[in-house]
N, CA, C and O atoms as a GROMACS GRO file, in nm:
protein
  572
    1MET      N    1 -13.747  -9.025 -16.543
    1MET     CA    2 -13.642  -9.014 -16.456
    1MET      C    3 -13.644  -9.126 -16.351
    1MET      O    4 -13.748  -9.162 -16.297
    2ASN      N    5 -13.522  -9.179 -16.325
    2ASN     CA    6 -13.522  -9.279 -16.214
    2ASN      C    7 -13.533  -9.221 -16.091
    2ASN      O    8 -13.477  -9.113 -16.069
    3PRO      N    9 -13.608  -9.285 -15.994
    3PRO     CA   10 -13.619  -9.223 -15.858
    3PRO      C   11 -13.497  -9.220 -15.779
    3PRO      O   12 -13.485  -9.135 -15.691
    4GLN      N   13 -13.402  -9.307 -15.804
    4GLN     CA   14 -13.278  -9.309 -15.723
    4GLN      C   15 -13.172  -9.215 -15.770
    4GLN      O   16 -13.072  -9.189 -15.704
    5GLN      N   17 -13.201  -9.163 -15.893
    5GLN     CA   18 -13.109  -9.046 -15.950
    5GLN      C   19 -13.144  -8.912 -15.880
    5GLN      O   20 -13.261  -8.888 -15.849
    6GLU      N   21 -13.047  -8.827 -15.854
    6GLU     CA   22 -13.065  -8.705 -15.800
    6GLU      C   23 -13.105  -8.612 -15.914
    6GLU      O   24 -13.051  -8.616 -16.025
    7PRO      N   25 -13.206  -8.525 -15.880
    7PRO     CA   26 -13.266  -8.431 -15.988
    7PRO      C   27 -13.165  -8.331 -16.020
    7PRO      O   28 -13.094  -8.286 -15.930
    8GLU      N   29 -13.152  -8.288 -16.155
    8GLU     CA   30 -13.054  -8.177 -16.187
    8GLU      C   31 -13.120  -8.041 -16.157
    8GLU      O   32 -13.228  -8.005 -16.203
    9TYR      N   33 -13.045  -7.971 -16.076
    9TYR     CA   34 -13.078  -7.824 -16.045
    9TYR      C   35 -13.012  -7.722 -16.134
    9TYR      O   36 -12.892  -7.736 -16.159
   10PRO      N   37 -13.076  -7.625 -16.183
   10PRO     CA   38 -13.009  -7.526 -16.260
   10PRO      C   39 -12.897  -7.467 -16.168
   10PRO      O   40 -12.909  -7.464 -16.046
   11PRO      N   41 -12.791  -7.421 -16.232
   11PRO     CA   42 -12.690  -7.345 -16.151
   11PRO      C   43 -12.727  -7.217 -16.122
   11PRO      O   44 -12.790  -7.148 -16.203
   12VAL      N   45 -12.688  -7.169 -15.993
   12VAL     CA   46 -12.731  -7.041 -15.928
   12VAL      C   47 -12.656  -6.924 -15.988
   12VAL      O   48 -12.536  -6.914 -15.967
   13GLN      N   49 -12.714  -6.842 -16.056
   13GLN     CA   50 -12.645  -6.728 -16.117
   13GLN      C   51 -12.650  -6.611 -16.012
   13GLN      O   52 -12.755  -6.556 -15.977
   14THR      N   53 -12.536  -6.583 -15.970
   14THR     CA   54 -12.503  -6.449 -15.877
   14THR      C   55 -12.390  -6.381 -15.916
   14THR      O   56 -12.300  -6.438 -15.978
   15ASP      N   57 -12.385  -6.252 -15.881
   15ASP     CA   58 -12.273  -6.169 -15.915
   15ASP      C   59 -12.166  -6.172 -15.795
   15ASP      O   60 -12.083  -6.082 -15.790
   16LEU      N   61 -12.166  -6.271 -15.702
   16LEU     CA   62 -12.081  -6.275 -15.596
   16LEU      C   63 -11.956  -6.338 -15.631
   16LEU      O   64 -11.958  -6.418 -15.724
   17PRO      N   65 -11.843  -6.314 -15.570
   17PRO     CA   66 -11.718  -6.383 -15.594
   17PRO      C   67 -11.733  -6.529 -15.558
   17PRO      O   68 -11.828  -6.560 -15.487
   18PRO      N   69 -11.647  -6.621 -15.600
   18PRO     CA   70 -11.665  -6.768 -15.591
   18PRO      C   71 -11.674  -6.809 -15.429
   18PRO      O   72 -11.751  -6.895 -15.387
   19GLU      N   73 -11.588  -6.737 -15.351
   19GLU     CA   74 -11.569  -6.783 -15.216
   19GLU      C   75 -11.699  -6.736 -15.134
   19GLU      O   76 -11.717  -6.789 -15.025
   20GLN      N   77 -11.790  -6.641 -15.179
   20GLN     CA   78 -11.913  -6.607 -15.114
   20GLN      C   79 -12.030  -6.664 -15.180
   20GLN      O   80 -12.140  -6.642 -15.129
   21GLN      N   81 -12.021  -6.739 -15.291
   21GLN     CA   82 -12.147  -6.797 -15.338
   21GLN      C   83 -12.198  -6.900 -15.248
   21GLN      O   84 -12.119  -6.965 -15.181
   22PRO      N   85 -12.333  -6.923 -15.241
   22PRO     CA   86 -12.393  -7.022 -15.163
   22PRO      C   87 -12.364  -7.168 -15.213
   22PRO      O   88 -12.354  -7.190 -15.334
   23LEU      N   89 -12.352  -7.262 -15.125
   23LEU     CA   90 -12.320  -7.393 -15.162
   23LEU      C   91 -12.443  -7.459 -15.237
   23LEU      O   92 -12.558  -7.419 -15.222
   24LYS      N   93 -12.410  -7.556 -15.312
   24LYS     CA   94 -12.531  -7.622 -15.401
   24LYS      C   95 -12.625  -7.691 -15.299
   24LYS      O   96 -12.747  -7.680 -15.314
   25HIS      N   97 -12.575  -7.760 -15.199
   25HIS     CA   98 -12.662  -7.843 -15.125
   25HIS      C   99 -12.606  -7.806 -14.970
   25HIS      O  100 -12.494  -7.846 -14.940
   26THR      N  101 -12.682  -7.735 -14.877
   26THR     CA  102 -12.641  -7.704 -14.753
   26THR      C  103 -12.696  -7.826 -14.651
   26THR      O  104 -12.626  -7.877 -14.565
   27VAL      N  105 -12.829  -7.860 -14.676
   27VAL     CA  106 -12.874  -7.964 -14.596
   27VAL      C  107 -12.907  -8.077 -14.679
   27VAL      O  108 -12.984  -8.061 -14.774
   28VAL      N  109 -12.852  -8.202 -14.653
   28VAL     CA  110 -12.880  -8.330 -14.712
   28VAL      C  111 -13.009  -8.386 -14.684
   28VAL      O  112 -13.019  -8.431 -14.569
   29PRO      N  113 -13.108  -8.395 -14.754
   29PRO     CA  114 -13.235  -8.468 -14.705
   29PRO      C  115 -13.200  -8.622 -14.705
   29PRO      O  116 -13.139  -8.678 -14.796
   30TYR      N  117 -13.248  -8.685 -14.590
   30TYR     CA  118 -13.247  -8.820 -14.572
   30TYR      C  119 -13.372  -8.884 -14.579
   30TYR      O  120 -13.470  -8.829 -14.528
   31THR      N  121 -13.383  -9.004 -14.641
   31THR     CA  122 -13.510  -9.073 -14.643
   31THR      C  123 -13.498  -9.186 -14.552
   31THR      O  124 -13.593  -9.264 -14.549
   32HIS      N  125 -13.394  -9.208 -14.475
   32HIS     CA  126 -13.374  -9.319 -14.395
   32HIS      C  127 -13.330  -9.265 -14.261
   32HIS      O  128 -13.299  -9.147 -14.241
   33SER      N  129 -13.329  -9.366 -14.165
   33SER     CA  130 -13.290  -9.344 -14.021
   33SER      C  131 -13.159  -9.422 -13.990
   33SER      O  132 -13.139  -9.531 -14.044
   34SER      N  133 -13.073  -9.371 -13.907
   34SER     CA  134 -12.959  -9.452 -13.867
   34SER      C  135 -13.013  -9.542 -13.766
   34SER      O  136 -13.127  -9.526 -13.723
   35GLY      N  137 -12.934  -9.641 -13.724
   35GLY     CA  138 -12.966  -9.733 -13.619
   35GLY      C  139 -12.963  -9.665 -13.481
   35GLY      O  140 -13.047  -9.689 -13.395
   36TYR      N  141 -12.863  -9.580 -13.466
   36TYR     CA  142 -12.847  -9.502 -13.339
   36TYR      C  143 -12.975  -9.426 -13.306
   36TYR      O  144 -13.021  -9.420 -13.191
   37ALA      N  145 -13.032  -9.366 -13.413
   37ALA     CA  146 -13.150  -9.285 -13.407
   37ALA      C  147 -13.272  -9.361 -13.354
   37ALA      O  148 -13.350  -9.311 -13.272
   38ILE      N  149 -13.287  -9.493 -13.409
   38ILE     CA  150 -13.392  -9.563 -13.375
   38ILE      C  151 -13.375  -9.617 -13.229
   38ILE      O  152 -13.470  -9.622 -13.151
   39ALA      N  153 -13.251  -9.656 -13.197
   39ALA     CA  154 -13.211  -9.708 -13.066
   39ALA      C  155 -13.249  -9.602 -12.951
   39ALA      O  156 -13.297  -9.633 -12.842
   40SER      N  157 -13.216  -9.465 -12.998
   40SER     CA  158 -13.241  -9.361 -12.897
   40SER      C  159 -13.385  -9.340 -12.874
   40SER      O  160 -13.427  -9.306 -12.763
   41LEU      N  161 -13.469  -9.359 -12.982
   41LEU     CA  162 -13.608  -9.345 -12.975
   41LEU      C  163 -13.669  -9.459 -12.890
   41LEU      O  164 -13.756  -9.430 -12.808
   42VAL      N  165 -13.629  -9.581 -12.904
   42VAL     CA  166 -13.675  -9.683 -12.836
   42VAL      C  167 -13.632  -9.674 -12.689
   42VAL      O  168 -13.714  -9.696 -12.601
   43LEU      N  169 -13.508  -9.642 -12.661
   43LEU     CA  170 -13.469  -9.621 -12.523
   43LEU      C  171 -13.534  -9.495 -12.459
   43LEU      O  172 -13.556  -9.496 -12.338
   44GLY      N  173 -13.560  -9.404 -12.522
   44GLY     CA  174 -13.635  -9.282 -12.476
   44GLY      C  175 -13.779  -9.324 -12.440
   44GLY      O  176 -13.822  -9.287 -12.330
   45ILE      N  177 -13.858  -9.400 -12.523
   45ILE     CA  178 -13.990  -9.432 -12.493
   45ILE      C  179 -13.986  -9.529 -12.369
   45ILE      O  180 -14.070  -9.517 -12.279
   46LEU      N  181 -13.883  -9.631 -12.364
   46LEU     CA  182 -13.863  -9.712 -12.235
   46LEU      C  183 -13.841  -9.631 -12.118
   46LEU      O  184 -13.909  -9.653 -12.018
   47SER      N  185 -13.756  -9.542 -12.117
   47SER     CA  186 -13.717  -9.455 -12.009
   47SER      C  187 -13.828  -9.379 -11.953
   47SER      O  188 -13.843  -9.367 -11.831
   48SER      N  189 -13.910  -9.325 -12.044
   48SER     CA  190 -14.022  -9.250 -12.008
   48SER      C  191 -14.140  -9.328 -11.961
   48SER      O  192 -14.211  -9.279 -11.873
   49ALA      N  193 -14.166  -9.445 -12.013
   49ALA     CA  194 -14.275  -9.530 -11.982
   49ALA      C  195 -14.242  -9.602 -11.835
   49ALA      O  196 -14.331  -9.627 -11.754
   50LEU      N  197 -14.120  -9.628 -11.815
   50LEU     CA  198 -14.081  -9.704 -11.688
   50LEU      C  199 -14.018  -9.611 -11.578
   50LEU      O  200 -13.943  -9.653 -11.489
   51ALA      N  201 -14.059  -9.475 -11.595
   51ALA     CA  202 -13.984  -9.392 -11.501
   51ALA      C  203 -14.003  -9.417 -11.362
   51ALA      O  204 -13.920  -9.368 -11.286
   52CYS      N  205 -14.106  -9.492 -11.310
   52CYS     CA  206 -14.127  -9.511 -11.185
   52CYS      C  207 -14.046  -9.628 -11.122
   52CYS      O  208 -14.047  -9.645 -11.000
   53LEU      N  209 -13.981  -9.701 -11.199
   53LEU     CA  210 -13.902  -9.803 -11.154
   53LEU      C  211 -13.748  -9.727 -11.114
   53LEU      O  212 -13.704  -9.622 -11.161
   54PRO      N  213 -13.685  -9.814 -11.014
   54PRO     CA  214 -13.569  -9.737 -10.964
   54PRO      C  215 -13.443  -9.713 -11.062
   54PRO      O  216 -13.401  -9.600 -11.083
   55ILE      N  217 -13.393  -9.816 -11.113
   55ILE     CA  218 -13.264  -9.789 -11.190
   55ILE      C  219 -13.260  -9.806 -11.340
   55ILE      O  220 -13.183  -9.740 -11.409
   56LEU      N  221 -13.343  -9.894 -11.390
   56LEU     CA  222 -13.354  -9.926 -11.531
   56LEU      C  223 -13.384  -9.800 -11.620
   56LEU      O  224 -13.311  -9.780 -11.717
   57PRO      N  225 -13.483  -9.719 -11.595
   57PRO     CA  226 -13.501  -9.603 -11.677
   57PRO      C  227 -13.390  -9.509 -11.672
   57PRO      O  228 -13.369  -9.431 -11.765
   58THR      N  229 -13.320  -9.512 -11.571
   58THR     CA  230 -13.212  -9.405 -11.578
   58THR      C  231 -13.093  -9.441 -11.669
   58THR      O  232 -13.032  -9.359 -11.736
   59LEU      N  233 -13.067  -9.582 -11.664
   59LEU     CA  234 -12.977  -9.636 -11.769
   59LEU      C  235 -13.025  -9.616 -11.910
   59LEU      O  236 -12.950  -9.576 -12.000
   60CYS      N  237 -13.149  -9.644 -11.927
   60CYS     CA  238 -13.210  -9.626 -12.067
   60CYS      C  239 -13.205  -9.484 -12.113
   60CYS      O  240 -13.178  -9.458 -12.231
   61GLY      N  241 -13.230  -9.387 -12.024
   61GLY     CA  242 -13.221  -9.257 -12.064
   61GLY      C  243 -13.081  -9.209 -12.097
   61GLY      O  244 -13.060  -9.140 -12.197
   62LEU      N  245 -12.982  -9.248 -12.011
   62LEU     CA  246 -12.832  -9.225 -12.055
   62LEU      C  247 -12.796  -9.282 -12.184
   62LEU      O  248 -12.721  -9.221 -12.260
   63LEU      N  249 -12.845  -9.396 -12.212
   63LEU     CA  250 -12.798  -9.470 -12.333
   63LEU      C  251 -12.857  -9.402 -12.450
   63LEU      O  252 -12.794  -9.394 -12.556
   64GLY      N  253 -12.994  -9.345 -12.432
   64GLY     CA  254 -13.061  -9.283 -12.536
   64GLY      C  255 -12.994  -9.163 -12.571
   64GLY      O  256 -12.971  -9.145 -12.691
   65ILE      N  257 -12.955  -9.068 -12.479
   65ILE     CA  258 -12.889  -8.956 -12.496
   65ILE      C  259 -12.741  -8.982 -12.561
   65ILE      O  260 -12.699  -8.908 -12.650
   66LEU      N  261 -12.673  -9.080 -12.516
   66LEU     CA  262 -12.546  -9.118 -12.595
   66LEU      C  263 -12.567  -9.158 -12.732
   66LEU      O  264 -12.492  -9.109 -12.817
   67PHE      N  265 -12.660  -9.244 -12.767
   67PHE     CA  266 -12.699  -9.280 -12.906
   67PHE      C  267 -12.732  -9.155 -12.987
   67PHE      O  268 -12.694  -9.155 -13.104
   68VAL      N  269 -12.798  -9.048 -12.940
   68VAL     CA  270 -12.822  -8.937 -13.010
   68VAL      C  271 -12.693  -8.864 -13.048
   68VAL      O  272 -12.669  -8.821 -13.160
   69VAL      N  273 -12.613  -8.855 -12.942
   69VAL     CA  274 -12.479  -8.778 -12.969
   69VAL      C  275 -12.391  -8.858 -13.070
   69VAL      O  276 -12.311  -8.798 -13.143
   70LYS      N  277 -12.406  -8.996 -13.075
   70LYS     CA  278 -12.333  -9.068 -13.172
   70LYS      C  279 -12.394  -9.056 -13.320
   70LYS      O  280 -12.325  -9.054 -13.421
   71ALA      N  281 -12.528  -9.047 -13.317
   71ALA     CA  282 -12.590  -9.029 -13.455
   71ALA      C  283 -12.557  -8.901 -13.497
   71ALA      O  284 -12.529  -8.888 -13.616
   72ARG      N  285 -12.553  -8.798 -13.422
   72ARG     CA  286 -12.514  -8.660 -13.481
   72ARG      C  287 -12.368  -8.644 -13.506
   72ARG      O  288 -12.330  -8.563 -13.590
   73LYS      N  289 -12.282  -8.722 -13.435
   73LYS     CA  290 -12.136  -8.708 -13.467
   73LYS      C  291 -12.109  -8.789 -13.599
   73LYS      O  292 -12.020  -8.756 -13.677
   74ARG      N  293 -12.188  -8.890 -13.619
   74ARG     CA  294 -12.170  -8.976 -13.733
   74ARG      C  295 -12.190  -8.900 -13.861
   74ARG      O  296 -12.108  -8.909 -13.953
   75ASP      N  297 -12.301  -8.823 -13.868
   75ASP     CA  298 -12.346  -8.746 -13.977
   75ASP      C  299 -12.396  -8.603 -13.925
   75ASP      O  300 -12.516  -8.592 -13.901
   76PRO      N  301 -12.321  -8.508 -13.910
   76PRO     CA  302 -12.372  -8.367 -13.856
   76PRO      C  303 -12.486  -8.299 -13.931
   76PRO      O  304 -12.553  -8.208 -13.882
   77LEU      N  305 -12.503  -8.350 -14.050
   77LEU     CA  306 -12.604  -8.275 -14.132
   77LEU      C  307 -12.731  -8.357 -14.116
   77LEU      O  308 -12.827  -8.331 -14.189
   78PHE      N  309 -12.738  -8.460 -14.020
   78PHE     CA  310 -12.857  -8.548 -14.018
   78PHE      C  311 -12.979  -8.478 -13.941
   78PHE      O  312 -12.982  -8.461 -13.819
   79GLN      N  313 -13.066  -8.446 -14.021
   79GLN     CA  314 -13.190  -8.365 -13.966
   79GLN      C  315 -13.303  -8.461 -13.976
   79GLN      O  316 -13.369  -8.466 -14.080
   80ASN      N  317 -13.332  -8.544 -13.866
   80ASN     CA  318 -13.439  -8.639 -13.886
   80ASN      C  319 -13.521  -8.616 -13.753
   80ASN      O  320 -13.466  -8.581 -13.649
   81GLY      N  321 -13.649  -8.637 -13.764
   81GLY     CA  322 -13.743  -8.626 -13.653
   81GLY      C  323 -13.720  -8.738 -13.538
   81GLY      O  324 -13.742  -8.721 -13.418
   82VAL      N  325 -13.675  -8.847 -13.594
   82VAL     CA  326 -13.652  -8.961 -13.514
   82VAL      C  327 -13.550  -8.924 -13.401
   82VAL      O  328 -13.571  -8.950 -13.282
   83VAL      N  329 -13.434  -8.860 -13.449
   83VAL     CA  330 -13.328  -8.833 -13.358
   83VAL      C  331 -13.388  -8.723 -13.259
   83VAL      O  332 -13.356  -8.730 -13.140
   84THR      N  333 -13.463  -8.636 -13.296
   84THR     CA  334 -13.513  -8.528 -13.204
   84THR      C  335 -13.612  -8.594 -13.109
   84THR      O  336 -13.605  -8.569 -12.988
   85ALA      N  337 -13.701  -8.674 -13.157
   85ALA     CA  338 -13.781  -8.738 -13.062
   85ALA      C  339 -13.708  -8.825 -12.963
   85ALA      O  340 -13.734  -8.825 -12.843
   86GLY      N  341 -13.614  -8.899 -13.019
   86GLY     CA  342 -13.539  -8.981 -12.921
   86GLY      C  343 -13.468  -8.903 -12.822
   86GLY      O  344 -13.462  -8.941 -12.705
   87LEU      N  345 -13.411  -8.790 -12.864
   87LEU     CA  346 -13.337  -8.691 -12.768
   87LEU      C  347 -13.433  -8.643 -12.661
   87LEU      O  348 -13.407  -8.665 -12.543
   88ILE      N  349 -13.545  -8.576 -12.699
   88ILE     CA  350 -13.652  -8.537 -12.612
   88ILE      C  351 -13.708  -8.633 -12.514
   88ILE      O  352 -13.719  -8.601 -12.396
   89LEU      N  353 -13.746  -8.758 -12.561
   89LEU     CA  354 -13.793  -8.866 -12.464
   89LEU      C  355 -13.682  -8.919 -12.384
   89LEU      O  356 -13.713  -8.965 -12.274
   90SER      N  357 -13.560  -8.923 -12.417
   90SER     CA  358 -13.448  -8.965 -12.338
   90SER      C  359 -13.419  -8.870 -12.234
   90SER      O  360 -13.394  -8.911 -12.120
   91ILE      N  361 -13.421  -8.753 -12.260
   91ILE     CA  362 -13.409  -8.652 -12.150
   91ILE      C  363 -13.514  -8.644 -12.060
   91ILE      O  364 -13.492  -8.642 -11.939
   92CYS      N  365 -13.642  -8.639 -12.111
   92CYS     CA  366 -13.766  -8.650 -12.020
   92CYS      C  367 -13.751  -8.776 -11.920
   92CYS      O  368 -13.749  -8.764 -11.798
   93GLY      N  369 -13.742  -8.887 -11.982
   93GLY     CA  370 -13.724  -9.011 -11.912
   93GLY      C  371 -13.626  -9.016 -11.800
   93GLY      O  372 -13.643  -9.072 -11.691
   94PHE      N  373 -13.515  -8.950 -11.842
   94PHE     CA  374 -13.384  -8.943 -11.747
   94PHE      C  375 -13.423  -8.860 -11.632
   94PHE      O  376 -13.401  -8.902 -11.519
   95ILE      N  377 -13.481  -8.741 -11.651
   95ILE     CA  378 -13.512  -8.655 -11.551
   95ILE      C  379 -13.622  -8.721 -11.457
   95ILE      O  380 -13.602  -8.727 -11.335
   96PHE      N  381 -13.731  -8.766 -11.509
   96PHE     CA  382 -13.838  -8.841 -11.429
   96PHE      C  383 -13.788  -8.945 -11.358
   96PHE      O  384 -13.820  -8.958 -11.240
   97SER      N  385 -13.707  -9.030 -11.417
   97SER     CA  386 -13.638  -9.144 -11.344
   97SER      C  387 -13.538  -9.093 -11.226
   97SER      O  388 -13.532  -9.156 -11.121
   98LEU      N  389 -13.470  -8.994 -11.245
   98LEU     CA  390 -13.403  -8.936 -11.135
   98LEU      C  391 -13.479  -8.889 -11.018
   98LEU      O  392 -13.439  -8.908 -10.903
   99LEU      N  393 -13.598  -8.822 -11.049
   99LEU     CA  394 -13.690  -8.775 -10.943
   99LEU      C  395 -13.743  -8.901 -10.882
   99LEU      O  396 -13.740  -8.914 -10.760
  100CYS      N  397 -13.792  -8.997 -10.961
  100CYS     CA  398 -13.841  -9.129 -10.884
  100CYS      C  399 -13.746  -9.189 -10.820
  100CYS      O  400 -13.781  -9.239 -10.713
  101LEU      N  401 -13.620  -9.205 -10.854
  101LEU     CA  402 -13.498  -9.259 -10.774
  101LEU      C  403 -13.475  -9.192 -10.652
  101LEU      O  404 -13.449  -9.254 -10.549
  102ALA      N  405 -13.484  -9.058 -10.658
  102ALA     CA  406 -13.466  -8.985 -10.526
  102ALA      C  407 -13.590  -9.019 -10.438
  102ALA      O  408 -13.573  -9.032 -10.317
  103TYR      N  409 -13.707  -9.034 -10.492
  103TYR     CA  410 -13.831  -9.058 -10.401
  103TYR      C  411 -13.804  -9.202 -10.336
  103TYR      O  412 -13.825  -9.221 -10.217
  104TRP      N  413 -13.756  -9.300 -10.420
  104TRP     CA  414 -13.726  -9.436 -10.376
  104TRP      C  415 -13.623  -9.441 -10.262
  104TRP      O  416 -13.634  -9.515 -10.164
  105ILE      N  417 -13.531  -9.364 -10.281
  105ILE     CA  418 -13.415  -9.351 -10.180
  105ILE      C  419 -13.476  -9.303 -10.055
  105ILE      O  420 -13.458  -9.368  -9.952
  106TRP      N  421 -13.550  -9.191 -10.055
  106TRP     CA  422 -13.610  -9.129  -9.947
  106TRP      C  423 -13.699  -9.222  -9.879
  106TRP      O  424 -13.689  -9.242  -9.758
  107TYR      N  425 -13.796  -9.288  -9.962
  107TYR     CA  426 -13.879  -9.382  -9.902
  107TYR      C  427 -13.815  -9.502  -9.833
  107TYR      O  428 -13.865  -9.542  -9.728
  108VAL      N  429 -13.716  -9.557  -9.881
  108VAL     CA  430 -13.644  -9.666  -9.816
  108VAL      C  431 -13.575  -9.617  -9.698
  108VAL      O  432 -13.563  -9.691  -9.600
  109TRP      N  433 -13.526  -9.493  -9.699
  109TRP     CA  434 -13.448  -9.441  -9.579
  109TRP      C  435 -13.558  -9.423  -9.475
  109TRP      O  436 -13.537  -9.470  -9.364
  110ILE      N  437 -13.668  -9.362  -9.497
  110ILE     CA  438 -13.782  -9.349  -9.387
  110ILE      C  439 -13.831  -9.484  -9.340
  110ILE      O  440 -13.861  -9.502  -9.222
  111PHE      N  441 -13.838  -9.570  -9.424
  111PHE     CA  442 -13.876  -9.714  -9.380
  111PHE      C  443 -13.782  -9.785  -9.299
  111PHE      O  444 -13.823  -9.868  -9.218
  112LEU      N  445 -13.652  -9.758  -9.315
  112LEU     CA  446 -13.549  -9.822  -9.237
  112LEU      C  447 -13.543  -9.754  -9.102
  112LEU      O  448 -13.518  -9.813  -8.997
  113GLN      N  449 -13.568  -9.624  -9.114
  113GLN     CA  450 -13.576  -9.544  -8.970
  113GLN      C  451 -13.667  -9.602  -8.883
  113GLN      O  452 -13.637  -9.635  -8.768
  114ALA      N  453 -13.793  -9.616  -8.938
  114ALA     CA  454 -13.906  -9.660  -8.865
  114ALA      C  455 -13.908  -9.802  -8.828
  114ALA      O  456 -13.976  -9.838  -8.732
  115ALA      N  457 -13.830  -9.895  -8.904
  115ALA     CA  458 -13.814 -10.031  -8.868
  115ALA      C  459 -13.698 -10.066  -8.767
  115ALA      O  460 -13.688 -10.177  -8.714
  116GLU      N  461 -13.616  -9.969  -8.747
  116GLU     CA  462 -13.502  -9.982  -8.662
  116GLU      C  463 -13.545 -10.008  -8.510
  116GLU      O  464 -13.636  -9.938  -8.464
  117PRO      N  465 -13.492 -10.091  -8.440
  117PRO     CA  466 -13.535 -10.114  -8.300
  117PRO      C  467 -13.482  -9.984  -8.212
  117PRO      O  468 -13.382  -9.915  -8.235
  118HIS      N  469 -13.570  -9.972  -8.115
  118HIS     CA  470 -13.537  -9.850  -8.033
  118HIS      C  471 -13.406  -9.890  -7.942
  118HIS      O  472 -13.397  -9.998  -7.884
  119ARG      N  473 -13.324  -9.806  -7.940
  119ARG     CA  474 -13.192  -9.822  -7.870
  119ARG      C  475 -13.198  -9.802  -7.724
  119ARG      O  476 -13.130  -9.870  -7.647
  120GLU      N  477 -13.290  -9.694  -7.678
  120GLU     CA  478 -13.306  -9.673  -7.546
  120GLU      C  479 -13.429  -9.745  -7.498
  120GLU      O  480 -13.535  -9.751  -7.560
  121ILE      N  481 -13.402  -9.801  -7.374
  121ILE     CA  482 -13.526  -9.864  -7.310
  121ILE      C  483 -13.584  -9.764  -7.223
  121ILE      O  484 -13.515  -9.692  -7.150
  122PRO      N  485 -13.717  -9.760  -7.231
  122PRO     CA  486 -13.788  -9.654  -7.154
  122PRO      C  487 -13.776  -9.705  -7.003
  122PRO      O  488 -13.770  -9.823  -6.968
  123PRO      N  489 -13.775  -9.600  -6.925
  123PRO     CA  490 -13.781  -9.642  -6.771
  123PRO      C  491 -13.903  -9.720  -6.736
  123PRO      O  492 -14.002  -9.708  -6.808
  124PRO      N  493 -13.904  -9.795  -6.637
  124PRO     CA  494 -14.039  -9.872  -6.597
  124PRO      C  495 -14.138  -9.764  -6.539
  124PRO      O  496 -14.100  -9.659  -6.488
  125MET      N  497 -14.262  -9.801  -6.552
  125MET     CA  498 -14.372  -9.722  -6.504
  125MET      C  499 -14.356  -9.730  -6.352
  125MET      O  500 -14.328  -9.838  -6.301
  126PRO      N  501 -14.372  -9.615  -6.276
  126PRO     CA  502 -14.381  -9.627  -6.126
  126PRO      C  503 -14.505  -9.705  -6.081
  126PRO      O  504 -14.609  -9.705  -6.147
  127LYS      N  505 -14.493  -9.771  -5.967
  127LYS     CA  506 -14.600  -9.847  -5.925
  127LYS      C  507 -14.665  -9.769  -5.808
  127LYS      O  508 -14.595  -9.711  -5.726
  128TYR      N  509 -14.802  -9.767  -5.803
  128TYR     CA  510 -14.863  -9.691  -5.704
  128TYR      C  511 -14.929  -9.809  -5.617
  128TYR      O  512 -14.998  -9.898  -5.668
  129HIS      N  513 -14.905  -9.801  -5.498
  129HIS     CA  514 -14.943  -9.907  -5.404
  129HIS      C  515 -15.079  -9.856  -5.326
  129HIS      O  516 -15.145  -9.937  -5.260
  130GLY      N  517 -15.112  -9.737  -5.336
  130GLY     CA  518 -15.226  -9.697  -5.252
  130GLY      C  519 -15.362  -9.738  -5.327
  130GLY      O  520 -15.363  -9.807  -5.430
  131LYS      N  521 -15.464  -9.695  -5.271
  131LYS     CA  522 -15.597  -9.714  -5.311
  131LYS      C  523 -15.653  -9.564  -5.350
  131LYS      O  524 -15.689  -9.486  -5.262
  132PRO      N  525 -15.656  -9.536  -5.472
  132PRO     CA  526 -15.699  -9.384  -5.518
  132PRO      C  527 -15.841  -9.360  -5.478
  132PRO      O  528 -15.866  -9.243  -5.448
  133ALA      N  529 -15.934  -9.439  -5.471
  133ALA     CA  530 -16.078  -9.428  -5.454
  133ALA      C  531 -16.093  -9.402  -5.304
  133ALA      O  532 -16.171  -9.314  -5.269
  134ILE      N  533 -16.028  -9.468  -5.219
  134ILE     CA  534 -16.044  -9.456  -5.086
  134ILE      C  535 -15.975  -9.330  -5.043
  134ILE      O  536 -16.025  -9.257  -4.957
  135LEU      N  537 -15.857  -9.302  -5.105
  135LEU     CA  538 -15.783  -9.176  -5.068
  135LEU      C  539 -15.871  -9.050  -5.105
  135LEU      O  540 -15.878  -8.953  -5.030
  136LEU      N  541 -15.937  -9.058  -5.224
  136LEU     CA  542 -16.029  -8.942  -5.257
  136LEU      C  543 -16.134  -8.924  -5.164
  136LEU      O  544 -16.141  -8.817  -5.104
  137TRP      N  545 -16.228  -9.024  -5.140
  137TRP     CA  546 -16.343  -9.015  -5.051
  137TRP      C  547 -16.303  -8.972  -4.907
  137TRP      O  548 -16.369  -8.890  -4.843
  138SER      N  549 -16.188  -9.036  -4.859
  138SER     CA  550 -16.149  -8.997  -4.737
  138SER      C  551 -16.107  -8.847  -4.719
  138SER      O  552 -16.129  -8.788  -4.613
  139SER      N  553 -16.047  -8.785  -4.827
  139SER     CA  554 -16.002  -8.646  -4.816
  139SER      C  555 -16.126  -8.564  -4.837
  139SER      O  556 -16.122  -8.446  -4.802
  140LEU      N  557 -16.240  -8.614  -4.892
  140LEU     CA  558 -16.349  -8.536  -4.899
  140LEU      C  559 -16.427  -8.521  -4.771
  140LEU      O  560 -16.471  -8.412  -4.734
  141PHE      N  561 -16.444  -8.639  -4.703
  141PHE     CA  562 -16.551  -8.634  -4.584
  141PHE      C  563 -16.460  -8.629  -4.448
  141PHE      O  564 -16.521  -8.601  -4.344
  142PHE      N  565 -16.328  -8.651  -4.440
  142PHE     CA  566 -16.266  -8.657  -4.321
  142PHE      C  567 -16.164  -8.558  -4.337
  142PHE      O  568 -16.063  -8.578  -4.404
  143ARG      N  569 -16.190  -8.439  -4.272
  143ARG     CA  570 -16.087  -8.321  -4.264
  143ARG      C  571 -16.043  -8.296  -4.130
  143ARG      O  572 -15.961  -8.207  -4.107
   0.00000   0.00000   0.00000
């Protein structure tokens, strides 16, 4: 038998009417991956690995999720582990990158608040013209 030929399956014998009989093939086995599936896996890995950077992993995660949706729209019976792995990694990378992006925004805001010059000038310190040591000794001995 040629490996590219589909094997012959015996017909299913049932007593059901034709509209209720099971289909011959419900899930089509694939031995290849689509380009969208591989792209989503690569972008998911990038977005998960670079999650601490501010903007790039967020875009990679969004594009990875978009490529998974395109791969599943193109062939709805496409059941491949590459698509599932790309979806999981893209979602995790997107969530982690959003958390890190929120941290970076908070960090820059705190830094800018601390670096901002004070707008109010504090009042000058009052000047004391007396001599505190003489005043203290004189109050103790001279009453």
